[in-house]
C-alpha positions in Angstrom: 42.1 38.0 146.8 38.3 36.8 145.2 37.6 33.4 143.8 37.3 33.4 140.1 34.3 31.6 139.0 35.0 27.9 137.8 34.6 27.3 134.2 34.6 24.5 132.3 37.0 24.2 129.4 36.1 23.6 126.1 37.9 19.8 126.3 35.9 19.0 129.3 32.6 20.3 127.2 33.1 17.9 124.9 34.2 15.0 126.6 31.2 15.8 129.0 29.2 16.0 125.2 30.3 12.8 124.1 29.7 10.3 127.0 26.5 12.0 127.7 25.5 11.5 124.0 26.7 7.7 124.3 24.6 7.0 127.7 21.6 8.9 126.5 22.0 7.0 123.0 22.0 3.3 125.2 19.5 4.3 127.5 15.7 2.2 126.2 13.7 4.2 128.8 13.8 6.9 126.8 11.2 7.7 124.2 13.0 7.6 120.7 10.8 11.0 120.5 12.8 12.7 123.1 16.3 11.7 121.4 14.9 13.2 117.8 14.4 16.6 119.9 18.3 16.6 120.4 18.8 15.3 117.1 16.5 18.1 115.5 18.8 20.7 117.3 22.0 19.3 116.1 20.3 19.0 112.3 19.6 22.4 112.4 22.6 23.2 114.2 24.9 21.3 111.0 22.9 23.1 108.4 24.1 26.9 110.1 27.3 25.1 110.2 27.5 24.2 106.6 25.9 27.8 105.4 28.9 29.5 107.5 31.4 27.3 106.8 32.5 28.7 102.9 32.2 32.3 104.6 34.2 30.8 107.3 36.8 30.1 104.7 36.6 33.3 102.7 36.4 35.8 106.3 40.0 34.3 107.1 41.7 33.1 103.8 41.4 36.3 102.2 42.4 38.5 104.7 45.4 35.8 105.2 46.6 36.3 101.9 46.1 40.0 101.3 47.9 40.5 104.8 51.2 38.6 103.1 52.3 41.3 100.2 55.7 39.7 100.7 55.8 36.5 98.7 51.8 35.5 98.9 52.4 33.4 95.7 54.6 31.8 97.3 53.3 31.0 100.2 50.0 29.1 98.8 52.3 27.0 96.3 54.8 25.6 99.3 51.4 25.2 101.8 49.5 23.5 99.1 52.4 21.2 98.3 53.2 20.5 101.8 49.9 19.3 102.4 49.2 17.1 99.1 52.5 15.6 100.2 52.0 14.7 103.4 48.6 13.3 102.3 50.4 11.0 99.9 52.8 9.7 102.4 50.3 9.5 104.9 48.3 7.2 102.4 51.4 5.1 101.4 52.6 4.3 104.8 48.9 3.1 105.5 48.9 0.7 102.4 52.4 -0.3 103.5 51.2 -1.2 107.3 47.6 -2.6 106.1 49.1 -5.1 103.3 51.3 -6.4 106.2 49.2 -6.5 109.3 45.6 -7.2 108.1 46.2 -10.3 106.2 46.8 -12.1 109.7 43.2 -11.4 111.0 40.9 -10.7 107.8 38.9 -13.4 106.6 36.1 -13.6 104.1 33.8 -14.1 106.6 33.7 -10.9 108.0 31.4 -9.7 105.3 28.8 -11.5 106.5 28.5 -9.6 110.2 28.6 -5.3 108.7 24.8 -5.6 107.8 24.1 -5.9 111.6 24.2 -1.8 111.9 20.7 -0.6 112.2 19.3 2.7 111.3 19.4 6.0 113.4 16.5 8.2 114.2 15.6 11.0 111.8 15.0 15.1 113.1 11.5 16.0 113.3 12.1 18.9 110.2 14.6 20.2 108.3 15.0 23.8 106.7 16.8 23.7 104.1 19.2 26.4 104.3 21.9 25.6 101.4 25.0 27.7 101.6 25.4 30.8 99.4 29.0 29.1 97.9 30.2 25.8 97.8 33.6 25.0 99.6 35.5 24.6 96.3 34.0 28.1 95.1 34.7 29.5 98.3 38.5 28.6 98.4 38.9 29.3 94.4 37.6 32.2 95.6 39.6 33.3 98.4 42.5 32.8 96.8 41.3 34.8 93.9 40.7 38.2 95.9 43.6 37.6 98.4 46.0 37.2 95.7 44.8 40.2 94.1 44.4 42.3 96.8 48.1 41.2 98.0 49.2 42.5 94.6 47.1 45.6 94.8 49.0 46.4 98.2 52.1 46.0 96.7 51.2 48.9 94.5 49.8 51.4 97.1 46.2 50.1 96.4 43.3 47.7 97.1 43.0 49.0 100.9 39.0 49.6 100.3 39.0 46.0 99.4 41.3 44.6 102.1 39.5 46.7 105.2 36.1 45.2 103.4 37.4 41.8 103.7 39.0 43.0 107.0 35.8 43.5 108.2 34.1 40.4 106.7 36.4 38.2 108.9 35.7 40.4 112.4 31.9 39.3 111.1 32.6 35.8 110.3 34.8 35.5 114.1 31.9 37.0 116.2 29.5 35.0 114.6 32.0 32.1 115.5 32.1 33.3 119.3 28.7 33.9 120.0 26.8 31.0 117.8 29.4 28.3 116.9 31.9 27.4 119.6 29.0 27.9 122.6 26.5 25.3 120.4 29.3 22.8 120.0 28.5 20.6 122.6 25.3 20.8 121.9 25.8 19.1 118.0 28.3 16.5 119.6 25.6 15.4 121.8 23.0 14.8 119.1 25.9 13.3 116.8 27.0 10.6 119.7 23.3 9.8 120.7 22.1 8.9 117.0 25.3 6.8 116.5 24.8 5.1 119.5 20.8 4.7 119.2 21.5 2.6 116.5 24.1 1.1 117.9 26.0 1.2 114.0 29.3 2.2 115.3 29.8 -0.8 117.8 28.1 -3.5 115.5 30.9 -2.4 113.0 33.7 -2.1 115.7 32.8 -5.6 117.1 34.0 -7.2 114.2 36.8 -4.8 112.3 38.2 -3.5 116.3 41.6 -4.6 114.7 41.5 -2.4 111.4 39.8 0.4 113.9 43.0 0.2 116.6 45.8 0.2 114.0 44.3 2.8 112.0 43.8 4.9 115.1 47.6 4.0 115.9 48.2 5.3 113.0 47.1 8.5 112.7 48.6 9.7 116.2 51.7 8.4 115.0 51.5 10.2 111.7 50.7 13.8 113.4 53.3 12.9 116.3 55.7 12.3 113.3 54.2 15.6 111.6 55.1 17.7 114.5 58.8 16.3 115.4 59.8 17.3 111.9 58.0 20.3 111.2 58.8 21.2 115.3 62.1 20.6 115.5 63.1 22.3 112.1 60.9 25.6 114.0 62.9 25.3 116.8 59.9 24.0 118.9 59.0 21.5 121.4 57.2 18.8 120.0 55.6 17.4 122.8 54.2 21.0 123.9 52.9 21.5 120.4 50.6 18.3 121.0 49.6 18.6 123.8 48.4 22.1 122.6 46.7 20.6 119.9 44.3 18.7 122.2 41.4 20.7 122.0 41.5 20.4 118.1 41.5 17.3 118.4 38.7 16.5 120.5 36.3 19.3 118.8 37.2 17.4 115.2 36.0 14.0 116.8 33.1 15.2 117.8 32.0 17.3 114.6 34.0 14.9 112.4 34.6 17.7 110.2 37.7 19.4 109.3 35.8 22.9 108.2 33.8 22.8 111.2 37.3 22.7 113.7 38.4 25.4 112.5 38.0 28.3 114.9 38.9 25.9 117.6 41.9 24.9 115.8 42.9 28.7 115.1 43.1 28.9 119.0 45.5 25.6 119.0 47.5 27.6 116.4 47.8 30.8 118.5 49.1 28.9 121.6 51.6 26.8 119.0 53.3 30.6 118.6 52.4 30.7 114.7 51.5 34.0 113.9 48.1 35.5 113.4 48.9 36.4 109.5 50.1 32.6 108.6 47.2 30.6 110.8 44.8 32.7 109.5 46.0 31.4 106.0 47.0 27.7 106.8 44.7 26.2 109.0 41.5 27.2 107.2 43.3 26.2 103.5 44.8 23.4 105.3 41.1 22.1 106.5 40.4 21.8 102.7 43.6 20.4 101.1 45.3 18.3 103.9 43.3 14.9 104.5 46.1 12.8 105.5 43.9 11.3 108.3 41.3 10.5 105.7 43.5 9.1 103.4 45.0 7.0 106.1 41.7 5.4 106.7 40.2 4.9 103.2 43.6 3.4 101.9 43.6 1.2 105.5 39.6 0.3 104.3 40.3 -0.7 101.0 43.0 -2.7 101.4 40.6 -4.9 104.0 37.7 -4.7 101.5 40.4 -5.8 98.6 41.6 -8.7 100.8 38.4 -9.4 102.5 37.0 -10.8 98.9 40.5 -12.1 97.7 41.1 -9.0 95.3 44.4 -7.6 93.7 46.0 -4.7 95.9 49.0 -4.7 94.3 51.2 -1.1 95.3 51.0 0.5 91.4 47.5 0.2 91.6 46.7 1.7 95.3 49.3 4.0 94.8 47.5 5.8 91.6 44.5 5.8 93.7 46.1 7.8 96.1 47.5 10.0 94.1 44.1 10.9 92.8 42.4 10.8 95.6 44.5 13.2 97.3 42.8 16.0 94.9 39.5 14.4 94.8 38.6 14.8 98.6 39.5 18.5 98.0 35.8 19.1 98.0 35.2 16.7 101.0 35.2 18.9 104.0 32.4 20.3 106.1 30.2 17.3 106.5 30.6 14.5 108.1 31.6 11.2 106.1 32.2 14.0 103.3 35.6 12.2 102.4 34.6 8.9 101.2 31.7 10.4 99.3 34.2 11.9 97.2 36.0 9.1 97.1 33.1 6.6 95.6 33.8 7.2 91.7 37.2 6.9 92.4 37.0 3.1 94.3 36.5 1.5 90.8 40.3 2.4 90.1 40.9 -0.4 93.1 37.9 -2.8 91.7 35.7 -1.8 94.2 32.4 -1.3 91.6 29.4 -3.5 93.4 27.4 -1.6 95.5 27.6 -4.2 98.6 31.2 -3.1 98.6 30.6 0.7 98.1 28.6 0.2 101.0 31.1 -1.9 103.0 33.4 0.9 102.5 31.5 3.4 103.4 30.4 1.9 106.5 33.5 1.2 107.6 34.9 4.6 107.0 32.0 6.3 108.8 32.7 4.4 112.1 36.5 5.6 111.8 35.2 9.2 110.1 35.9 11.4 113.4 39.5 10.1 113.8 40.5 10.6 110.8 39.1 14.1 111.3 41.0 14.6 114.2 44.3 13.6 112.5 44.0 16.3 109.4 43.0 18.8 111.8 46.1 18.3 113.7 48.4 17.9 110.6 47.4 21.3 109.6 48.5 23.0 112.2 51.7 20.9 112.3 52.0 22.6 108.6 51.1 25.8 110.2 54.5 25.6 112.2 56.7 24.2 109.2 55.1 27.1 106.8 55.3 30.2 109.7 58.9 29.3 110.2 59.8 28.7 106.6 58.3 31.9 105.3 59.8 34.2 108.3 62.9 32.5 107.6 62.8 32.2 103.9 60.7 34.2 102.4 60.6 37.2 104.0 64.2 37.0 105.3 64.2 37.4 108.9 
């Protein structure tokens, strides 16, 4: 029996890319110009990725909804409500934990140390490749077309449109498998090399490592809770589901983008036994509307900033902020730090109004962004398991 050639799995490649990126950024004898080559490649890939992401949503979600000729509208409503409810619960739990634990170690003197972060390197050049659609327009268009095609198919019509979007989805899959996934490790290495070179991650962690650790623990506990609850409901082993999610989690840590993790997350959903129709619908949709990890991070960071400045942080104010933010962040996926950028207009709701405080929020959030994103995408697959079971047992009546 011939020995199969050894091939590194995706998780191994991502771990190696992260380690290599951090090491390259720390080696002072490497000329910055050499690092800028890697960062330029990473930047160009990022531009192409941002161009593909809305097309990816259209390619997957339209067909995903159109395939659900029974109860498509109900499925959309159930998925959206589950994702929003999860985001609200995550933010509320984060506030309870933060307001309980943070006062024991956060002091006003910590504010002065945030300015220690340096600046990263810039690419040699960029190509202004604008997406044909933004993420919000893509998801609205996908909903409209998917539901309409599903309705037409229930009347025995719409097959031409269905086949057109089905073929378009196949094209997107080909692009993902031949370009996006193979180049992800290089992209991740560039991101981590730049963060390592600037030292911003380490300087912030040296001050807020307790906040950082507590937030990550909350991410992991909340995602585990989702898998336990939804996995138990679906009659599946939660620990097997969690193990299958590791590639998606690692990819999200490296890309800092829920949308960019969609292709890997679809593979995780397949391993979890989620039906093709449901995973092609819920996973891309969840990447846009389910932001529990980001909500945990933003709520925790907001509470930390308010505590550091002796500002009010009562529960009524924070819950209203969480409810509004859960809707506002829908447009955030696709770019690293997108959630905090979408949240900036709403920070005044909790008293974070000055530029200094907002910059502090951005710094705190960006440091932990990749872990929040990893929690987001992991929660997407937990929801997919729940929706798959609910759809098959209640809506289709199997």
